[in-house]
N, C-alpha and C positions, 0 to 999 in steps of 0.2 A: 551428624552434621553440626558441628559446633562453630562453624566459621562465619555464620551470619550474625547481623546485629540483632540484639534481643527484641527490639520493637518490630522486627520483620518476621517474627516467629509464625504468625498466621498466614504469611505469604509464601511459605515453603512447606510442602508436605510430601510424604512418600506414600504412594498408593499401596494399600494392603498393610501398612504399618501404622499410619496416623488416621484416626477416626474423623478428625475435624475437616470441614470443607475449606478449600483454599479461598482466601479473601482477595478480591480484585478491586480495581478502581480507586485505590488509596493514593494520596499524594506521595511523591518520592520522599524518603526519609533523609533529613540533612546528614551529610557525611557518607552516604551510601554509594556515591559516584555512579548513579543510575545510568543505564544504557539509553534512557529516553532522551529525545531531542526537545528543543524548545518550541514555543507557540509559533514563532515565525517559521520554523522548519515545517511544522504541520500544515500551515496555510499554503506554503509554496508547493508542497507535495501534491495537494489537491488541485490547485489552480494553474500551476505552470504548464501542464500539457495542453491547455487551450491555445491552439497553434496560431490563430489569427488575432490574438489579443496582445497588447503591449503590457509588459510586466516591469514595473519600476519600483526599485527598492529605495525608500526614503530613509537614509541612514548612512553610516560610514561605509566606505567602499568594501571593507572586509566582509560585510554581510552579503554582498552581491556575489561573493565567490561561490556561494551555495547555489549552483545553477543546474538546469536540466541538460546542459551541454555535455556533462560528464555522466549522464544517466541514460536510461534505456527507452524513454518515451519517444515514440516515433510518430511522424506525421505523413499523411498521404498527399499533402499539399504545402501550404505555407509553413515556414519554420521560424517565425518571429520569436516563438517561445524559447528558442535555443540561444538567443542573445540575452545577455545580462546587462541591465541598465541600473545605474545608481545615481543619486543626487550627491554622493560623495561629501557628506557632512563632515566638517572639520571644527577645530576649536572655536573659530570666529562664529560659526553657525550655532554652536552650543551656547555661546554668550548672547548673540543678537537674534537668534532664531533662523530657521531654515525654510520658512514658507515661500519667500521670494525665489530661493533656489529651486524649490519644488515646482512652482508655477512656471518658471522659465524652462525647466527640463521637460515638463509635460508638453508645452507648446512646441518646443524644438523636435521632440520625438514624434509627436502626432503628425506634425507637418511633414516629417521625413518618411515615416513608415506607413502612414494612413491605416492604422489598425481599426478593427471593428469595435473594439472596446479597449479600455485601459484599466489595469488593476494597480493600485498604489499601496505598497506594503509599508506599514508603520513599524519601525524597529524600536529596540529598547531605548535608545538615546532620545528618540522623538517623544516617547512617553514621559521621559524625564523633563525635557525642556518645554513640552506643552504646545508644540506646533498644532494649529487647527487644520489638520489634514483634510477633514471632511468639507470644510468651507472652501478650501482651494480646489478640491475635486468638483464640487458643485459649480464653481465659477468656470472652470475649464470645460466641464461638460456642456454648459450653456453656450460657451463661446465656440466650441469645436463641433457641437451637435453629435457627439458620440457618448455612450456611457463611460464615465470615469468613476471607478468604484474604489472607495477607500477600504483597505483591509487592515483593521486595527489589531495588528498581530504582534504587539510588543512582547518580546520573548520572555520577559520576567513574569508574565501573568500566570504561567502554569507550565504545562507540558505540551508535547506534540498533539495529544488528543484534543486539547483545548483549541489548538490551531485549526484542527479539522472543522470544528463547529463554527469558528469565525469565518473560515473560507466558505462553508456551506451558506451561512447568512449573507455573505457578499454575493454569492452566485444566485441566491434566491431573488435578489433585486433585478436580475436579468430575466428570470423565468416568468412567462406570462406577458411579455411585452411585445410579442409578435404572433401573428396567426396566418402567415403567408405560405407555409409549407403544406404540400399535399400529405395527408395522413391516412394510412390504411387502418381499417378496423382491427387488424392484427398487428398492432404497433407496440413497441416497447422502448424504454430508455434503459441503457446499461449504466448503472452508477457504480463507481469505484474500481473500474478497470482503467489502467493508465497506459495501455498499449505498449507495455515493455517488450522490446524485441519483436513488435508486431503481433502480440497476442490477440489484440482486438480483431485483427483481420482474420485470424483463425476462427474466432467465435462468430464473426459476421458471416463467414462461409457456412457454418452450421445453421444459423438462423435463416439464412436465405434458402437453404435446401428445405427447411421446414415450411417456408412461406411467410416468415415473420419480417416485418420492417423494423429496423433500428432507427428510431426517430432521432435520438441524440445519444452520443456517448459522452458521459460526464465523469472524467474529463479527457481520457486518452484519445488522441487524434481529434480533439474537441474543436467545435466551431461555434462562434458566438451566436449566429443565427439559429443553429440547431438548439442551443440551450434556451434561447428566447422562446422557442416553440415547444419546449419539452413538456409543458403542462397539458398538451393535447394527446399525449400517449395514453394507451389503455392500461399500461402496467409499467411499474418501475422494478427492474431486476437489480438487486443490490449485491454486488460481488464483495466489496471490502466494507463490511458493516461498520467497522470502527471509524472509517473516514466519512462515510456517506449516509449512515442511518439517520442523522439529524435532518439532512436535506430530504430524504424519503418521507420522513414524518411531516415535515413542513409542507411538502407537496400534497400529501394526503389530506392535511388539514385545510389547505387553501383551495385546492383544485379537485379534491376527491380522487386522486390517482392512487390506487392501491399499490402495495409493494410486497415482494417476496425476497428473502435472503438466500443466496446461493453461494457456492464455491465452484470455480472452474478448474480446480487442481485435483488430479487423480481421476481414475476411471469412475468410481462410484459417484462422487460428487458432481463430476461433469455430466454424467448421464442423468442424475437426479435434476440438475439445473435445466436441462432440456425438457425432461418430462413434466416438471412443475409448470413451465410456461405453457406447454401443450394442454395440460389439465386446466389451467386457468381459463383458457379460451373455450374449452369444452367442445372442440371441433374434432370429430372422429377422423376426418381426412387428414387434419393436421397431426393428430396423434399417430396415425399409421405412418406418415412420413417420418415422424420422430423415431418410431420403432425401427424403421428401415435404416435410418441414418446410424443409430446406435449399433445395430447388428453389423452393418458394413464396417464401421470403425473398429469394433471389437474383434471382428474376424481377422483384421489385419494386425491389430495391436497385440493381442494376447500371445500369439505364437512368437512375435518379435521380442516379447519381454522374457520369455522362458530362459534363454541363455544367461541373462543378467540375474534372474532369480536364483538360478543354480549356482552361479559364481559368488553371489552375495549372501547366501544362506548362512544365518548365524551371526552376521555383523550387527553392531549396535550403533544407534544414532542419538545425537543430542539435537534438539530443536529449540531455537530461541528467535522468535520472529515478532513482528509488530502486532498482528491481530490474531485472535483466538480461532476464527474460522479457518484461517490459513493453517494454523497448527493442527487442527482437527483433520483437515484434508491430508496434511503431510504424514500424520500417523498412519492413516489408511493407505496412502500411496506407498510408504515404506514397507508396510506389512505385505503388500502385493508383490514386492520384489525381494522378500525374505529377510528384511531388516527389522529388528526390534527397537522400538523407541525407549530409551532409558532416561532421557531428560526431556521435558516438554514445558516451555515457558513462553510468555509473551510480555510485551510492553504495555498493552492497552486492554487486556482482557478484563471482563467483569466477573463477579462471583458466579453468576448463572452460566457464563461462557465456560468457566473452569469446571463446573459440574459436568457439562457435556464432554469436555476434554478428558476429565478423569474417568468417565464411564468407558471410553474406548481404549484407554491405556492399559497395559499389563501391570500386574502387581510388581512392586519394586521400582516403578518409574517415579522419578523425582519431578514434581510439578512445582513451578516457581513463577511468581508474579514480580515484574519490575526488578529484575536481577542486576548484578554488577559483575565486572570482570573477575574479581576475587572469588565470588561464589561460583560463577560458571566454570572457572578453571578447576576449582576443587571438585565440583560435581562430575566433571569429565574424568578426572583422575579416579574418583571413587567408583564410577560405573564402568570404566574401561571402554568408553565410546570410541568407535573407529571413524566416526563421521560427525561433523558439526554443520548444521544447516542454519544459516542466519543472514546477517547483512554486513555492511562494511565494517562496523565496529566489532563484530564477532570474528572476522577473518583472522586478525592477529592472534587471538586466543587459540584458535585451532592450529595455526602454523607453529606457534611457540610450543605447543604440546605435542607436535609431531603427528597430527591426524589429518585426514582429508576434510575438505571444506566445499560446501555447495552454496553459492550465492542465491538467495531467494528474495532479495530485496530490490529496490528500485535501480540499483546500479547494474543489474544483470543485462547481458546482451544476448541471452539465449531464451527463446520462448519456452515456458514451462507449463502454460495453461493448455487445456484441451487434450484430446487424445494424442495429437502430435507432440504436445508438450510433455505428456507422460513418458513417451519414448525418449525424448531428449533428456528428461530428468533421470531416467534409469541409466542412460548412457553416461551422463555426467557423474552420477554417483559411482558407477562402476569404475570410470577412469580415475577418479580421485582416490577412492578407497584402495584400489589395487595397484596404485602407482608404486614403482620400486623405490621412489625417493624416500618413502617413510622408513624403509629398512635402513637406508643410509643415514637418515637423520638420527635414528635410535642408536646406530653403531657409533656415530660421531659423539653423541651425548655420553655414552658409556665410556668412550676413550677419554673424553674431557674430564669425567669424574675421576678416572684412574690416574 
């Protein structure tokens, strides 16, 4: 593997060949063309699924193109989050300031849409010109009598992971400001599920069958009132630890709400997620309901997976996703349908995360932190992967190399969480890996070389 930058040596290892542990959490190396996104992106990923809030981007209109309208977060009610609003800063605002523009935009939008709260995202140019976004938000909040929350997410501050923390801090200003909801003793908050393709509704069905109340979903299909009451839940269940662990720790420190980390992808981790909640409450009736639920789901799912496992036996997969817990779940899920993982990497994994990931991978698997297109392309060629699982930035890599691709990021329109999601995942993997188009692609490539 001589294609990586020398300073990235500790961020790439091959299990069974390299003795060193993979190092995570390092800033991206200059010139590496990292697949990571900016701080602003991270903040919007976390906050935008709050469906009854106004989301206003204070910056050039181009930044507002990054919307949830082209993504998979769904709402069971209001859809204000699907509209993208911008103050449209231009050259004159760079020179004279954009605070007046922001103030007028907030008044106009709040009057028109009557949101439960407003989030104002500060972008790179605002950090450069020095607009006092926080002051404007305080003023408008007082005048309109709703929370107007500044999200100081100038993109140049770091990476997407830093944006997660900033978004969590912004949300923490809402939590603990209302006590009006009825709360069951068996109540949880789900942190880090964004209701992609309606996945939250699948999970909600499981928990209802167990007798668990979901007090707040933070943030998929999110509502401001639920988030304001979230401090009253008995437990926080953190699905995407990369994006939400900071908020879980903040709530534990401020309100004494304990948290557990889970994954809803794959049979093993989905079942463990349900059992861990049941064990936390220590209720035998609840545990028996959970056992019955898991038995029922597995009795339907396992026979349905067998044809896919038979057809996919011996295939090889490359994984490059945002968080390490998702990567760990994917390795297990792929193994269940006969596929071996030969590349496993993430954008935001920590050194401890990679120890867990390494432990479940087979010898010969390449593990990589904060990779780039050149590295990923070379690794796919070296390993002979038949499938690439990633996000929107990895899709072109797979298609250019002539292999199947499975979208496991926020753009997807297919539910992949839960038992139902596992069957969808197996079906999607089968469809893309066995598609006859790849034979045609390889044939055309050979002909073009000749």
